[in-house]
MARVEX-412973 format. One record per residue: residue in three letters; x, y, z of N, C-alpha, C in turn. Coordinates in steps of 0.2 Angstrom, whole numbers, plus 5000, padded with zeros to 4 digits. Atoms other than C-alpha are relative to their C-alpha. Example, Ala and Ser with C-alpha at 12.3 -4.5 7.8 and 13.67 -1.06 7.14 Angstrom:
REM residues 2
ALA500449945000506249785039500450065000
SER499649944999506849955036499650055003
REM end
This chain:
REM residues 151
MET499649975004599760965346500650045005
LEU499649964996601361045353500450044996
LEU499549965003602361185348500550055004
CYS499449974996604061235355500350044997
GLY499649935003604861405353500749995002
ARG499250025000606761415351500150035006
GLU499949964994606561535367499849975006
GLY500250044995605961395377499249995002
ASN500849995000604061435377499749944997
GLU500350055002602861295374499350005000
LEU500850015001600861275369499949944998
GLU500350075002600161115369499250005001
LEU500650005001598361085364499849944999
GLY500250075001597460915365499350005001
LEU500750015000595660875362499949945004
VAL500250064995594960765376499349985000
GLY500750034999593160735373499550074998
TYR500649945002591460835368499950015007
GLN500249984995590860935381499449975003
PHE500750024999589160865380500049934995
PRO500050055004589460695373499349964998
GLY500650025003587660645373499550044996
GLU500449955002587060795366500049994992
GLU499950015007586660775347499550044996
ARG500449965003585360905342500350074999
ASP499849925001585961075346500850014997
PRO499450005004587361115334500650025004
TRP499449974997588461215346500249955007
GLU499850044994588361105362500249924997
SER499750065002588560945352500550004996
ASN499449985003590061015343500650035006
ALA499549984993590961075360500549965001
LEU499550044999592561015363500450035006
LEU499649984995593460995379500850004999
VAL499349995002595261055376500550015006
SER499650004995596761025387500550044997
VAL499549965003597961175386500450005005
ARG499249994997599761175393500450054997
VAL499549965003600861325392500650015005
LEU499449984997602661355397500350074998
ALA499649935001603361525399500450035005
PRO499549984993604561625408499750025007
GLU500349984993603261695420499849935004
GLY500350064997602661515424499749964995
SER500450045005601661375417499449975003
TRP500750034999599861315417499749964997
GLU500450055004598661195413499250015002
VAL500749994998596761205411499749954993
VAL500450045005595461095402499450044999
ASP500649955000594061195395499750004993
PRO500350015008592761185381500150074996
CYS499949935004593561325371500249994992
LEU500150015007593361255353499549964999
THR500650045003592061185343500449944995
THR499850045004592361045331500350044993
TRP499749965005592461165316500450055001
GLU499549964998593461285325500749955000
ALA499550045000594661145328500349984992
ARG499950025008594661105309500450064997
ARG499749945003594961285305500750035004
LEU499449994997596461295317500549964996
VAL499650025004597061155309500350024992
SER499949965008596961235291500550065001
TRP499849954998597561385299500949985000
LEU499350034998599261285306500449994992
ALA499750035006599461195289500250054994
TYR499949965005599461345278500450075002
THR499649954997600261475291499750074997
ALA500449955003599161615287500450075003
ALA499649954997600461755289499650075002
GLY500349944997599861895301499249995002
GLY500850024999598061825302499949965007
ALA500250034992597261765318499449954998
VAL500650055000596061615321499550025005
ALA500649994996594461655327499649965004
PHE500450054997593561565340499350015004
ASN500749994995591761565348500250025006
GLU499949984994592561575365500650054999
PRO499549955002593661735364500650005004
ASN499550014994594761685379500749964997
LEU499350035003596061595368500150024993
THR499849985006596761675352500749984998
VAL499250035004598161615341500250044994
ARG500049965006598861735329500949994998
ALA499350005003600561735318500150064998
GLY499749945002601661875316500549994995
ALA499450005004603161915305500549955001
GLY499450034999604461785303500650014996
ALA499450005006606061765295500349934997
GLY500050075003606361635282499649955001
GLN500550074998605661455288499950025007
ARG500450004993605161525305499650065000
VAL500649964998603761615312499950015007
THR500150004993603161695328499349984999
VAL500750034998601561615335499950045006
ARG500249964994600661725348499349965003
ALA500550044997599461625360499850065007
CYS500449954995598361745371499549985004
PHE500650034996597261695386499850045005
ALA500349954995595961785396499549955003
LEU500450034995594661745409500249925003
GLU499950054997594561565412500649964997
ARG499350035003596061525402500550025002
ARG499449974997597161635412500449975004
PRO499650034996598661575422499750015007
PRO500450014995597961545439500450065006
TRP499549954997599461655447500150084996
ALA500049945003599161805435499550055004
ARG500449954995598561965444500050074996
THR500049945004598562085430499450004995
ALA500749985003597162165419500049954994
VAL500250045006596362065404500450044995
GLY499849985006597362095389500850035000
ALA499349984998598962125398500649974995
ALA499550035002600662075390500149945003
ASN499750054998601061935401499449945000
LEU500550065000599461835397500149974992
CYS500050035007600061805379500749965000
VAL499450035000601461685376500249994992
ASP499849995008602561715359500549935000
LEU499550065002603461555351500350024994
ASP499649995007604761565338500149954997
VAL500050065002604361415329500349994992
ALA499950015007604861335311499349994997
ARG500750025005603561325298499949935001
SER500250084999603761145298499849995006
ASP500250024994603361135315499350015000
LEU500849985000601661215312499649944996
ALA500350065005601361075298500049955005
ASP500050064994601760945312499550005006
ALA500449994996600761025323499249994998
ALA500650015004599161035311499849935000
ALA500050075000599460855308499849955007
SER500250024994599360805326499450035003
LEU500749974999597860915329499449964997
LEU500550035006596960825313499949935003
ASP500050064998597460665322499549985006
ASP500450004994596560705338499350024998
LEU500649995002595060775329499649954996
ALA500250055002594860615321499449975004
ALA500350034996594160545336499350045003
TYR500649955000592760695337499850024994
PRO500249995006591960705321499450055001
GLN500749955001590660855317499449985000
ARG500650034998588960815322499550054997
GLY500549975004587760895310500450074997
ALA499749955004588061065300500450065005
ASP499649944997589261205305499450074999
PRO500549965001587961335309500350085000
THR499649945002589361475306499950024994
LEU499950005007589261455288499450034997
REM end
């Protein structure tokens, strides 16, 4: 999934595997996904691979992208990555991705929660639908194993 803002910022997320491919009993560990995160922002760019989503969280992110929940945030078990939509004009929306702890860029020297740990992307609503389809394609390779314990 790749989102490119018209200001030049980029956010790319890709599912690259289960964190524990051999685990099938524990609902959390068996569904933890390794996520490749790449960010391009005016302050710099960075990449990290980290288990920051579960299979059900990835599916929730797909739904959120597809329906563009205005002003809503997507909550993940790992709070180090948040994605939120702000007000947009017409067919555009502002998506803010924020990073903390392990997801922070290696060159960041500011306190957690500082503005430069967030990246705003001014994107077309249709780009969110394309991103949802791309992430859903990735997710097909990593089905949910067992029930979602958060329900």
